[in-house]
C-alpha positions as CSV (number, residue, x, y, z in Angstrom):
1,X,0.3,-0.2,0.4
2,X,1.5,3.3,-0.8
3,X,2.0,5.7,1.5
4,X,1.7,2.7,4.6
5,X,4.4,0.1,6.1
6,X,3.5,-2.6,8.5
7,X,5.9,-2.7,11.8
8,X,6.1,-4.8,13.9
9,X,5.4,-4.1,17.8
10,X,4.7,-6.2,21.1
11,X,0.6,-5.3,20.5
12,X,1.6,-7.3,16.6
13,X,1.0,-5.8,13.7
14,X,0.4,-2.1,12.9
15,X,-0.1,-0.3,9.6
16,X,2.2,3.0,9.7
17,X,1.4,6.1,7.4
18,X,4.6,7.4,5.7
19,X,4.0,10.9,4.9
20,X,5.1,10.9,1.0
21,X,7.4,14.2,-0.9
22,X,5.3,16.9,-1.6
23,X,4.9,18.5,-5.4
24,X,4.7,22.0,-5.8
25,X,3.4,23.0,-9.2
26,X,3.8,26.5,-11.3
27,X,0.8,28.5,-11.6
28,X,0.9,30.6,-14.6
29,X,-0.7,34.1,-14.7
30,X,-3.4,33.1,-17.0
31,X,-4.3,30.7,-14.3
32,X,-3.7,33.2,-11.7
33,X,-6.7,35.4,-13.5
34,X,-9.0,32.1,-14.0
35,X,-12.1,32.9,-12.4
36,X,-13.4,30.6,-9.4
37,X,-16.2,28.7,-11.8
38,X,-13.1,27.9,-14.4
39,X,-11.4,26.0,-11.2
40,X,-13.8,24.5,-10.3
41,X,-14.7,22.5,-13.3
42,X,-11.1,22.1,-15.1
43,X,-12.8,20.0,-18.0
44,X,-15.0,22.4,-19.2
45,X,-12.2,24.9,-19.2
46,X,-9.8,23.4,-20.6
47,X,-11.4,21.0,-23.1
48,X,-14.5,21.9,-23.3
49,X,-16.2,19.4,-21.9
50,X,-19.5,20.6,-19.8
51,X,-20.5,18.3,-17.0
52,X,-23.9,17.7,-18.8
53,X,-22.2,16.2,-21.8
54,X,-19.9,13.6,-19.9
55,X,-21.1,10.0,-18.7
56,X,-23.5,10.0,-15.6
57,X,-22.7,6.7,-12.8
58,X,-24.3,3.7,-13.8
59,X,-27.3,3.1,-11.0
60,X,-26.4,0.7,-8.8
61,X,-28.4,-2.9,-9.0
62,X,-30.4,-3.6,-6.3
63,X,-29.2,-5.6,-3.5
64,X,-30.5,-9.5,-4.7
65,X,-32.8,-9.0,-1.1
66,X,-34.4,-6.3,-1.8
67,X,-35.5,-7.1,-5.6
68,X,-39.5,-7.5,-5.8
69,X,-40.4,-11.4,-5.9
70,X,-42.9,-13.3,-8.1
71,X,-45.9,-13.6,-6.2
72,X,-47.3,-17.1,-6.2
73,X,-50.8,-17.6,-7.8
74,X,-53.6,-18.9,-6.7
75,X,-55.6,-21.5,-7.8
């Protein structure tokens, strides 16, 4: 698992978080002048790809126990 390691302790195995090196990016003057709405939707800003055209996440299927069951017909 990146960012973690397993250490042996007297109590047993322990998962210890390891700090990752920080990355710094240089912001261009155009980026500094960008409005808040451009920052909130980078796909729209960079590629002209609005949220309305992006595919939505597939609807989750109901768990098998929650599906309606067929009723037995009397007769």
